Structures are given as C-alpha cells and as structure tokens.
Steps between C-alpha positions, in 0.01 A plus 500: 500500500679641197419208267118519537517874459689471174257233382199723567673790327562285193133403492404866515722580203378202298131577555526875467323518161240225523210620288628771273486879504202674668293763318621771738830511308337535156639851457848460646565132416720499809492213753472600865748252640629507853331831576671680214802314359624721211511366144825442311611796289755323282427331167251217528618150399149433369348594164164520325484343152205555266378339180191605303298201379135435407375842611656477847842544657688200637708613799787319670648604836846353544848573631778571250733326748277203578416625850163380630251742653230439760249778441394748232238757401445580130299780336456637149475877462455761230771767448286727722525233775140378491438132569425311181382156390424167667736216596422135429724292730631156406544222752473529876781746575304825460160664533353838414385778733284801421671838534312715249293238323456125515820304433729796421776387742678167540669369813630170642308226681778371724837626617698210358795530262401556138728474199260687274139609465313492170172684450284637219383859507199620305485870399166686485305460178616741225780642721768683302816623661783383721493285810769476769508215750619564856588220737614481860727196554567357847805275506418439867346680794787748544604549136264640240493743205201729449349599166745330261398637160478331163579673171191665344301267277296647213150361446238563234156377407660221299858468615730246336626198689863491604672211313674321790540530872777735609553323831846337491583169666665541838699274723362473850709675765527301821667781692335840462757779475524746784355824368658798672376851449742696287494805721324634804217646299157551644336160519162625614386626159165343429384412152182694426384533138349841577845659522638343183577774247494790746722788379554303176167458325261662746478778756476375859429684823423358842472564869691512725772695321763295311298179535509435125870411524446262791173368350308519825250783447185523707339666198638554150400606151661411168414685178565341163461716189457340159396749236167644612454233767569596863482199730508552878592201716439539872558277799472534876585271790414504872147377421413834337139547389598742225799638313509811287717719282445874461610754241556836668631848430685500833617254763201560726162332499215705351353552150663187362381237252509156661481146368403274788475124516290376790384170635150410384414182682747244374575701186657837417330809358666801334362853530589859417497734800569864579672619817394800704745704703487685830295507712296200376765258378367200312458324167154471347421295192386679186138483389636282221763299691612319184584822316804440280610175665462127445590224746723244329584275790448482874569254778507456876751237608542478876581854612608628155256713302592532131341662197587611150307790345519665160435877496422719203784726397273803532214543748298796628436482874327781692556741210872421494678326215741222593728443201729210588706531182588868519483597868704412805350423839594433858421136572312414818480139620285397795327204661245463777313242701138617458257554213153657485242453221590839348862552595810355657598565858806676639840386372593344833728236344734736316518823300784654301538769236774551244732794552476626142266488205584223256375387161338158524703383202822581689611172657782652705491467877241712681623694801268512801397832649707606799363434848770707670260732683297206631818331625623824662162551666513154654864532602450839667194382693681187622804702606272737692253269673707185550833677550522855631170528689556170685835615635373851575205375705720260697742779593224731620331234708787323677820707476423836662721415798783353293811695394420750776732799477563450128346737250489569128430848366400608852241222540500178700653226290184286490293799389747606231499151347123465540445829319739402221325167437157663504605772256629228269168317537308815409719577198491142366123473548411828330739427212360149453144633507575758231684246281208257481258773394745622239517143365130414508360850442181373662359300789582129499245284315581184697245366748749522783498729808872572459442843342251616766710378792814650346329838468389488866857418605642784291254757640581407861871498420479843337354667809717324763812718464290814461331425832837422659641835383219693669494284814426686826785560742553244777291568806222686318141380522484402133814288503318179616256535209789526256671199657191284456431614144863465391524150648166395352575643153839333477378157606185507288700606193753221557233230545299614198820520292593138580149384407530702178825324412335161555230597248767618255625143460178413314517795257544405134737789435721408796579152358611381842531130591273356768792428733528875568203451734715273716783754509250759624364256759857442620551877528182549705588210731856628552376856558250387765752271675757781531236734644400234755863440602566871548174548690586217739852640545344835584294345775803315638708818491227692680480241776874469546563870536154631588552737211306490169657455158188608310443146383134597465495860379117486520541570873681826423262627234313704757816681607763719341602250237844455653616203704395665824500193726867427455643798682872421482608652165871437561506130413319246286214303647581143612562233235582758234772273364244225436262748335781619271574137408132439416494819295803386301336165421174675410666743260698223324192280452278790388761612247529142368122461463466843341780439250358158409152643438637791297706266281196277439288805417754680281579186296141373478408252379795365694478148354532637148787732597682215674467274196620777268802565723581130520475462123722801434763367743497159333523651154793715611705193596 
C-alpha cells in the first residue's frame, strides 16, 4: 500500500504547476500550493539578468548555481509599482497572461525543469524612467521564492544598447543544494507591490490596525508626495465595491473630504465626496465629483480593488480649504460592499481612523486611533450576559433548597450569591452602555439591530434591581405579581442580550471572526442542557421524597416567593450533592467560554493580534 501512495504523491508534486500562474495572483505573485505552503525567506538562488538592445530589454532568468526551476511568474513595474510593458516570449517554455493589460506578465507553460528562460520585453512608447522586474521562482512544488527583484534599469526614449550580455556561463548542478532558512523568521510575508516603499518613500495607513507591517490589509491607502504632486494609492480586498480615504479634523466621521474609488461595471471610477455626521451618517458625492482629482490608474483583479488618484495640493470643498502641503489631517480609511449612483454605501468591510493628525509628506508610521472603549464595552457585556447572569439565574432557579442552614450576611447562601451576581450584571451592563455612547457620541450608523436590542436589554436590566429592592413582603397580595414580573424581566433580558451578542459578531467595529457564532451556539446548547438536567433531577427528587426542590419555580410564583413546598428547612433537598457537582461543572465551563470570548473581543481582530504576537516571539529568539 505504501508504494502506490508514494507514487501518487510524486505525481502530485510533479504536476503541481502545469499551466503557469493564474491571474488571481497578479498582485501578490504568490503561488497557493498545498493550501498555503509558505515561500522561502532566504536568498534566492535565481537571478534576473537584463540587456537593453534594439529598443527592447532582453531578459534571462537563470540560477547562479545552475539549479533548474519548474515554474515562474515575471512582471515589469515602475518605481511606483505599476505594471509596465509587454513580454514577447521565445520558444515554447512560456506564455503571457493579462494582469493589467495584454501581455504584461509572463509565466511557464509546463512544470518541467528549466535551466534558463529568455524573453524580450517591450516598454511603452516614449517611456522615460526606471523599470524593475519582479519574478517568482518555483524550484518545485514545496520550494519557491516570491517577488525576486532585479536591479533598477533606466530607460529613455532612445536608450543605448548594452554592449554584451552580462549573463555568465554556468556549470549545470546535478544535485540542488538544500536551502535552509537562516532563522525562524516569519515565512508568511507575501510580496505585494502596494506595500513597497511604505515608511520609506510614502505614507501608508491601513485597516485593521498594524496591517501595513504584515501586508494583509483589508483596506489601505498610500500617499506619495513629489513636489506639488500628491498621489493617493488605495486598495481593498474582500470583494469590496469601493475604497476611500478621508482627510478629517478629528478621528470621527463627519465633515470630511473623501476620495473614493468605486466599481463602475468592470472598471473603476474616482470621485470626491463629503461626509455628514450624526444623525444622518453618510458620504455624498460633490456636485462636481472630479473637483481637484484625476484618476491615474484603476483595476479590479479578482477580489482586489485598486486605484491611483492625483489630488491638487489645494482644494476648496464646502467652503473649507484643504491645503495638503501646509496642514495636517487625521486619515480615515474605509471600504464597503455597496455603491449607489450618487454615493457609496456603509463601510461594512472595514473602517479605521488615525490617532493623530499627520502631514501627508511625513512617511513615518501612522498610529491607529484607539478602540479601547469599544473593546471594554464588548468585554463588559460578555462578562455580564454570558458570565454573571447565567450563574445567577441558575442559582435562583435550582438551588433554593441547597446549603440549607448556611447563610451569608444574614441571607440564605443561594440568595446572597444570586444577589451578588445580579449586582455585578447590573454594574457591568450600565458601565458598558455608557462607554459605547462616550466612544460613538451618537447612535450607531450600521444597519444592524444590535444597538436597539442592546438598549432594550439595558433598560430592563436597569429596572430589575430597583423592582427587587421595593418588592412586597412575602405573603402579601402583591408578592405574586412581583414574582411574575421579576422572573419575566430577568429571562427576557437574558434572551434578548444573547441575541444582541449574536448580532454584534457582524458589526464592522467589533472585528470579530465568524467562528465566534459557533462559540455562542455552544454556550446556548450547554446552558439549555444544564437546565434540562437540573429540571429532570428536580422531578426525580420530588418523586423520591414527595417534597419539592423548586425545580420549576413557575409553580411558586403565585405564592410567597420562598420555597414553600419543601417544608423541612433543616437539611438539603435530596440529590443536593449531584446538584452541587453540576453547578461546579457549569461554573467552570461558563468561565472558560466567557474568558475566551473576552480575549477574542479585547484583542480583535484576533487573527492580526495572534500573527503580531507570533512574529514578536520569533524575532525575540
């Protein structure tokens, strides 16, 4: 059995790159092998050699050590990382694909061993400037180098021919050397021309926070300043319909000048917009949507929207002067999935603001605005409605005849703990509610019922302890009414709160992963199962002793509110040891789920935080 398996595996490796690179990797130039095999991060054994001749550039791809390669992807780019020129392949080893224009990218025909590839590259007519060639080399299915870069080559309208080829003769290597990574550096860094020059020659800012370093932004802007020219590059992933950058006096949306790039059929259009603040959040295009801007380049490749726009150094928008050379601004970056004829839709893909104002000519790293209050709001609400209220309700419903004879502060033990958990729930909820309004300073603009349901939960929660404080004495005629209302208010608030948390997963500001839904489903299932177990045990206990354990407090709501049916107050009801065991399991699991959800919320986006932590640990070694 092992021999056929190894044979099939070898066939898979041999035929892994049969027809060259697909257009979906035009931006990253990274093969998607084996579901995500990382590229090599050591020095590539392959090189790109260039020779100018007869108005074109003769290019040779070859190994300095004579090591053959099976696959490749070659592009020519300007210093600002735009695709440039057309390849003219020689022989049958390569063909062109269309990334930005026809024939601007070269890749292999078959995944066989190649000693070298020779190709001619034709620059655009009358192009003057530098060109840099980037190539991804695949030695085999598992081993490849992404974005190997050539030295810059200067071109002019009539550039001189290079005298001789600079490709040296090489002796073929029959045994490829074993390339081992020099250190445990991050191997997941993806080559993306957009990020080249960030914090060196151009200002870059992206969302989520710190994504520029890891080069995996959902939306990003790069600003290049050259004299009086201000060029804004923008890109967005996740199949965004638009991406925009705003210049603002603060870190909040409202009264901001926006450059937006939006899908327009199969092309991209650039527009100037103006945002409105509370209560009617939105971004409407100016009457002259081309005021002060000019679209230089735009593309839609798979799920990546890209554009490059030049903006005048000084523009007057809505009676306000935007002077890019002399003023500093907060930078807002956003992307969304919907577009209307006169405006873009809500930024449901991502939104982020810079913490401080910054000159656009300042290429230093841009710090993202703090989301501390949003994280605290989420953490407090999770602690309250997944943690404390769950335990408090369980104690009140099933444990009135447990720990009989024990008291705390003059109250039955179950009641003392129930009251403590409910006071914590009240305090956490009110604090979380205040924090989110302090952060947003307005009602949420997202088309999501989370805000409405959260407000309903908070209102019910606010009045619960007030009603409990003024509850009628046991035995009075109004006590049954209080019992029903208190039970109903607590359960309705808990159910609505859980539904509210489910809706929070889809909020843009929350930045929560989709798998949080499954954690919440697991919580609900566990919560219901424990209630069923304790209810069944209550029935069994009642039958075995002909004494009730208030397994269904609904039956007592018409009475005094105490456990009247179980008359013997000197000992615990039957099976109290089992109920205590179930309570212990319940508390441990609820604490674990609550802590996990709080960690995911506080460190959101958790994937980005995990990658940053992993990188810092590797760099510290």
